[in-house]
PLY file of the C-alpha trace (Angstrom):
ply
format ascii 1.0
element vertex 386
property float x
property float y
property float z
element edge 385
property int vertex1
property int vertex2
end_header
-8.03 -17.57 53.24
-7.09 -15.57 50.10
-4.20 -13.62 51.69
-1.48 -16.22 51.03
-2.56 -16.65 47.39
-2.13 -13.02 46.42
0.33 -12.09 49.13
2.87 -14.64 48.03
2.91 -13.11 44.55
2.29 -9.43 45.34
5.85 -8.43 44.35
5.44 -9.80 40.79
1.89 -8.46 40.60
3.07 -4.97 41.47
5.69 -5.00 38.71
3.16 -6.16 36.11
0.72 -3.55 37.45
3.14 -0.70 36.86
3.88 -1.91 33.35
0.19 -1.95 32.50
-0.47 1.39 34.24
2.32 3.24 32.44
1.40 1.70 29.10
-2.18 2.96 29.55
-1.28 6.37 31.04
2.33 7.21 30.05
2.18 10.67 31.63
1.99 9.10 35.11
5.50 7.68 34.70
7.05 11.03 33.87
4.87 13.47 35.83
3.95 11.74 39.10
6.12 8.74 39.91
9.75 8.90 40.97
11.84 7.65 38.04
14.76 6.62 40.24
12.53 4.59 42.51
10.96 2.92 39.49
14.36 1.94 38.14
15.56 0.56 41.50
12.19 -1.29 41.94
11.62 0.39 45.33
8.33 1.85 44.08
7.09 -1.62 43.18
8.23 -2.94 46.50
6.45 -0.09 48.29
3.12 -0.91 46.59
3.54 -4.63 47.39
4.33 -3.84 51.05
1.49 -1.38 51.39
-1.24 -3.59 49.96
0.06 -6.70 51.80
0.33 -4.75 55.08
-3.18 -3.35 54.72
-4.66 -6.77 54.03
-2.72 -8.40 56.88
-3.87 -5.79 59.36
-7.46 -6.26 58.24
-7.19 -10.01 58.68
-5.59 -9.70 62.11
-8.26 -7.18 63.06
-5.83 -4.50 64.23
-7.38 -1.30 62.77
-5.25 0.88 65.09
-2.19 -0.23 63.21
-3.77 0.60 59.83
-4.34 4.26 60.71
-0.71 5.42 60.75
0.02 3.60 57.49
-2.97 5.20 55.75
-2.17 8.62 57.20
1.39 8.48 55.79
0.28 7.36 52.34
-2.49 9.96 52.25
-0.14 12.76 53.19
2.31 11.70 50.52
-0.43 11.52 47.90
-1.76 14.94 48.87
1.74 16.42 48.52
1.77 15.06 44.96
-1.66 16.44 44.12
-3.21 12.97 43.64
-6.90 13.10 42.73
-9.59 10.54 43.66
-10.23 9.43 40.03
-6.73 7.87 39.93
-7.89 5.12 42.28
-10.22 3.61 39.70
-7.46 3.73 37.09
-5.22 1.86 39.55
-7.99 -0.67 40.33
-8.38 -1.54 36.62
-4.69 -2.26 36.06
-4.00 -3.80 39.48
-6.68 -6.42 38.98
-5.60 -7.05 35.44
-2.11 -7.72 36.82
-3.51 -10.08 39.47
-5.36 -12.09 36.84
-2.32 -12.20 34.52
0.04 -13.40 37.28
-2.27 -15.85 39.06
-4.38 -17.14 36.22
-6.87 -19.77 37.30
-6.00 -19.20 40.95
-8.13 -16.05 40.77
-11.39 -17.67 41.73
-14.51 -15.55 42.23
-13.82 -15.79 45.97
-10.23 -14.47 45.58
-11.37 -11.68 43.22
-14.16 -10.60 45.48
-12.02 -10.59 48.63
-9.21 -8.55 47.12
-11.62 -6.18 45.42
-12.98 -5.49 48.89
-9.52 -4.99 50.34
-8.67 -2.52 47.55
-11.99 -0.69 47.91
-11.50 -0.23 51.65
-7.93 0.97 51.15
-8.81 3.37 48.27
-11.82 4.80 50.06
-9.81 5.41 53.20
-7.06 7.18 51.25
-9.48 9.22 49.14
-11.38 10.40 52.19
-8.23 11.37 54.06
-6.80 13.15 51.06
-10.02 15.07 50.55
-9.84 16.25 54.14
-6.19 17.26 53.77
-7.07 19.34 50.73
-9.87 21.02 52.67
-7.50 21.65 55.59
-5.13 23.65 53.42
-7.96 25.40 51.62
-7.41 24.11 48.05
-9.48 22.16 45.51
-8.63 18.49 45.04
-5.14 18.15 43.72
-4.51 21.93 43.43
-1.57 21.99 45.82
1.04 23.67 43.70
2.34 27.27 43.83
5.36 29.22 42.68
8.20 30.18 44.96
11.12 32.57 44.52
14.56 31.45 45.52
15.44 34.47 47.68
18.83 33.08 48.60
20.88 29.87 48.57
23.96 28.72 50.40
26.11 25.62 50.41
25.57 23.83 53.70
28.13 21.26 54.72
30.03 19.02 52.37
27.22 17.72 50.19
24.18 19.91 50.77
22.65 23.31 50.08
19.85 25.29 51.71
17.39 27.19 49.60
15.44 30.10 51.12
12.05 30.44 49.44
9.48 33.20 49.34
6.02 33.06 47.73
6.20 34.48 44.23
2.67 35.91 44.36
3.23 37.69 47.67
0.60 35.60 49.48
2.15 34.09 52.65
3.12 30.46 52.70
0.78 28.36 54.82
2.14 27.90 58.35
3.67 24.45 58.54
3.70 22.10 61.46
7.00 20.63 62.68
7.77 17.53 60.63
5.78 18.51 57.55
7.36 18.54 54.12
6.80 20.14 50.75
7.11 18.56 47.33
9.39 20.24 44.76
8.56 19.66 41.13
11.30 19.90 38.56
10.55 20.01 34.83
13.16 18.82 32.34
13.82 19.86 28.76
11.82 16.86 27.44
8.78 18.10 29.42
9.00 15.20 31.84
8.85 16.01 35.56
10.29 14.66 38.80
8.94 15.36 42.30
10.82 15.05 45.55
9.83 15.86 49.18
11.91 17.97 51.58
11.24 18.94 55.20
10.05 22.52 55.61
11.96 24.65 58.11
11.76 28.32 58.88
13.93 30.64 56.86
15.88 33.72 58.03
12.88 35.98 58.07
9.18 35.73 58.77
7.16 33.99 56.05
10.21 32.40 54.43
10.64 28.66 53.99
14.01 26.96 54.00
14.66 23.58 52.34
17.99 21.80 52.98
18.86 19.29 50.24
21.58 16.70 50.29
23.13 15.75 46.96
22.31 12.13 46.11
24.92 10.43 43.94
23.43 9.84 40.50
20.25 11.60 41.60
18.03 13.40 39.12
16.73 16.23 41.29
19.03 16.78 44.24
22.10 17.73 42.12
19.95 20.37 40.36
18.76 21.85 43.64
22.20 21.76 45.30
24.35 22.91 42.39
22.24 24.58 39.71
19.29 26.42 41.23
20.34 30.04 41.84
19.08 33.05 43.66
16.24 34.61 41.68
15.10 31.29 40.17
11.55 30.05 40.54
10.50 26.65 41.97
7.17 24.87 41.91
6.38 23.65 45.43
3.36 22.10 47.14
1.45 23.01 50.23
3.01 21.46 53.36
1.83 17.98 54.33
3.10 15.15 56.54
1.78 12.24 58.51
4.36 12.50 61.32
4.20 15.86 63.12
5.13 16.81 66.66
2.18 17.71 68.84
2.35 20.74 71.06
1.80 19.27 74.54
3.91 19.11 77.68
5.24 15.55 77.53
9.02 15.13 77.24
10.40 14.93 73.73
13.24 12.74 72.47
14.49 13.78 69.02
16.97 11.47 67.27
18.38 12.14 63.79
21.21 11.23 61.50
22.53 13.02 58.41
19.96 15.13 56.52
17.36 13.89 59.02
18.52 16.77 61.14
16.07 18.96 59.23
13.15 17.25 60.99
14.78 17.90 64.34
15.49 21.54 63.43
11.90 22.12 62.35
10.74 20.90 65.79
13.34 22.99 67.59
12.24 26.10 65.72
8.63 25.43 66.58
9.38 24.85 70.25
11.43 28.04 70.40
8.40 30.02 69.29
5.53 28.24 71.05
6.76 26.05 73.92
10.38 26.86 74.85
10.16 25.29 78.28
9.36 21.78 77.09
11.69 18.99 78.36
13.80 17.99 75.40
16.54 15.44 74.70
18.29 15.69 71.32
20.62 13.16 69.70
22.18 13.88 66.31
24.61 11.56 64.52
26.81 12.86 61.71
30.15 11.93 60.11
31.74 15.23 61.06
30.89 18.76 62.10
31.63 19.83 58.53
28.76 17.69 57.24
26.31 18.80 59.90
23.62 20.62 57.86
22.39 23.94 59.41
24.94 23.42 62.23
25.23 27.02 63.41
21.49 27.62 63.42
20.90 24.24 65.04
23.30 25.02 67.87
21.83 28.49 68.40
18.25 27.33 68.71
19.22 24.49 71.10
20.93 27.09 73.34
17.76 29.14 73.40
15.73 26.25 74.91
16.30 26.15 78.69
15.29 22.52 79.16
17.11 21.05 76.15
19.95 18.57 76.48
22.04 17.95 73.35
24.15 14.86 72.48
26.16 15.23 69.26
27.76 12.10 67.80
30.30 12.99 65.11
31.55 9.70 63.67
31.33 7.46 60.64
28.09 5.59 60.22
26.28 3.85 57.43
22.96 3.15 59.13
24.34 0.60 61.56
27.02 1.74 63.99
30.35 1.03 62.26
32.50 1.30 65.36
30.09 -0.81 67.51
29.06 2.10 69.65
25.46 2.86 70.30
24.76 6.64 69.86
22.25 6.36 72.73
24.97 5.32 75.17
24.94 7.63 78.23
21.82 9.38 76.93
19.10 9.59 79.63
15.94 8.28 77.99
12.77 9.74 79.54
10.38 6.79 79.98
7.35 8.97 79.19
8.86 10.72 76.16
7.39 10.94 72.70
10.25 10.01 70.39
10.79 11.14 66.82
13.49 9.55 64.67
14.62 10.63 61.17
17.57 9.29 59.22
18.67 6.40 57.02
16.32 3.42 57.26
18.87 1.04 58.81
19.82 3.68 61.35
16.15 4.04 62.37
15.71 0.28 62.67
18.76 0.10 64.89
17.59 2.98 67.04
14.17 1.47 67.38
15.66 -1.79 68.65
17.74 0.14 71.20
14.75 2.21 72.37
12.45 -0.81 72.78
15.20 -2.68 74.49
15.54 0.24 76.91
11.84 -0.08 77.77
10.27 2.69 75.72
6.77 1.76 74.49
6.74 1.07 70.69
3.67 3.30 70.26
5.65 6.28 71.54
8.36 5.95 68.83
7.62 7.79 65.57
9.60 7.77 62.33
9.95 9.83 59.20
11.39 8.36 56.09
11.00 9.52 52.51
11.92 6.37 50.62
8.79 4.63 49.32
7.30 2.35 51.94
10.50 2.39 53.99
8.53 3.09 57.20
6.30 0.03 56.90
8.60 -2.24 58.86
9.10 0.46 61.49
5.60 1.69 62.33
3.83 -1.64 62.74
5.04 -4.79 64.42
3.05 -6.82 61.83
4.06 -5.01 58.68
6.60 -6.72 56.45
9.97 -5.08 56.26
10.38 -3.15 53.02
0 1
1 2
2 3
3 4
4 5
5 6
6 7
7 8
8 9
9 10
10 11
11 12
12 13
13 14
14 15
15 16
16 17
17 18
18 19
19 20
20 21
21 22
22 23
23 24
24 25
25 26
26 27
27 28
28 29
29 30
30 31
31 32
32 33
33 34
34 35
35 36
36 37
37 38
38 39
39 40
40 41
41 42
42 43
43 44
44 45
45 46
46 47
47 48
48 49
49 50
50 51
51 52
52 53
53 54
54 55
55 56
56 57
57 58
58 59
59 60
60 61
61 62
62 63
63 64
64 65
65 66
66 67
67 68
68 69
69 70
70 71
71 72
72 73
73 74
74 75
75 76
76 77
77 78
78 79
79 80
80 81
81 82
82 83
83 84
84 85
85 86
86 87
87 88
88 89
89 90
90 91
91 92
92 93
93 94
94 95
95 96
96 97
97 98
98 99
99 100
100 101
101 102
102 103
103 104
104 105
105 106
106 107
107 108
108 109
109 110
110 111
111 112
112 113
113 114
114 115
115 116
116 117
117 118
118 119
119 120
120 121
121 122
122 123
123 124
124 125
125 126
126 127
127 128
128 129
129 130
130 131
131 132
132 133
133 134
134 135
135 136
136 137
137 138
138 139
139 140
140 141
141 142
142 143
143 144
144 145
145 146
146 147
147 148
148 149
149 150
150 151
151 152
152 153
153 154
154 155
155 156
156 157
157 158
158 159
159 160
160 161
161 162
162 163
163 164
164 165
165 166
166 167
167 168
168 169
169 170
170 171
171 172
172 173
173 174
174 175
175 176
176 177
177 178
178 179
179 180
180 181
181 182
182 183
183 184
184 185
185 186
186 187
187 188
188 189
189 190
190 191
191 192
192 193
193 194
194 195
195 196
196 197
197 198
198 199
199 200
200 201
201 202
202 203
203 204
204 205
205 206
206 207
207 208
208 209
209 210
210 211
211 212
212 213
213 214
214 215
215 216
216 217
217 218
218 219
219 220
220 221
221 222
222 223
223 224
224 225
225 226
226 227
227 228
228 229
229 230
230 231
231 232
232 233
233 234
234 235
235 236
236 237
237 238
238 239
239 240
240 241
241 242
242 243
243 244
244 245
245 246
246 247
247 248
248 249
249 250
250 251
251 252
252 253
253 254
254 255
255 256
256 257
257 258
258 259
259 260
260 261
261 262
262 263
263 264
264 265
265 266
266 267
267 268
268 269
269 270
270 271
271 272
272 273
273 274
274 275
275 276
276 277
277 278
278 279
279 280
280 281
281 282
282 283
283 284
284 285
285 286
286 287
287 288
288 289
289 290
290 291
291 292
292 293
293 294
294 295
295 296
296 297
297 298
298 299
299 300
300 301
301 302
302 303
303 304
304 305
305 306
306 307
307 308
308 309
309 310
310 311
311 312
312 313
313 314
314 315
315 316
316 317
317 318
318 319
319 320
320 321
321 322
322 323
323 324
324 325
325 326
326 327
327 328
328 329
329 330
330 331
331 332
332 333
333 334
334 335
335 336
336 337
337 338
338 339
339 340
340 341
341 342
342 343
343 344
344 345
345 346
346 347
347 348
348 349
349 350
350 351
351 352
352 353
353 354
354 355
355 356
356 357
357 358
358 359
359 360
360 361
361 362
362 363
363 364
364 365
365 366
366 367
367 368
368 369
369 370
370 371
371 372
372 373
373 374
374 375
375 376
376 377
377 378
378 379
379 380
380 381
381 382
382 383
383 384
384 385
């Protein structure tokens, strides 16, 4: 009964919420939240979509669809070092925003119902994040460590790969394929920005590699691509991620575009070490071979996997298929495959439509996207598109 009342205004509520939150705790704006996403309003849209999706799934009594949403958010929060006390701070300012926007419409019934929704959501996230911290062996929020940039190289037209080693000599935690690390950059004014990048294996044991694509007008990627040098130090988090490839014997279908190839590469590296005989179909879309990040290493590891079939699509794309061609044309799609897709959001939506149209079960199709809330319209049939 209360879902339409708040849901119809959740976009405005989220914007007022962030204004109140940052006025009360200014350090959160500069040390935790992505400034670019705040400016573009995508952070506000992500909060709106997350809360609305959670409430909708509760009302429709589909808890199975809530789990992947919560797992993704919890993993992202853990990679940022979020602590459980922040949820009460958020509650205070979120409900103040609801009252400000809705006024007299916030009856005791509405307030009680949405307080319950938020409590369930916050408790779920806090519990999962606590478990994630225990899994990596750190105290709550203590996810950061220093890494040495052992080497760097330009990689394609607009990217660079950084090879990292632990500065203290203690090995990096072994990452699972599809996990990412947060990189924290501090600026001259003491503000900080945090971004996530897929973790892949470096050139030697115990070394991480992060491939970063330069984002036009970005705050962090131009620094990592063009300014960070060999011998510099970076602050990085433990590896986290809500979408990882399980090590079983089912066929795998890996589909990527652009810098999303790093997720595919991480999986290929893992399979080469632990399960090289797994049946594997790989599709990668890129504008040209020159822009194919980690191309030589990618090709070499594919050749080392005896049951891997590779389909490279070098052509222009902007998410949709500009030339009208479907990159899955003439690709044999194993009906029992687990599918992992990583790339621009519109590309993933288009691929999802093609896969479902070809008869693959929606539950077998998994996505990784780093834009706030961009996966909400992909993972659940009932979640609103971001």
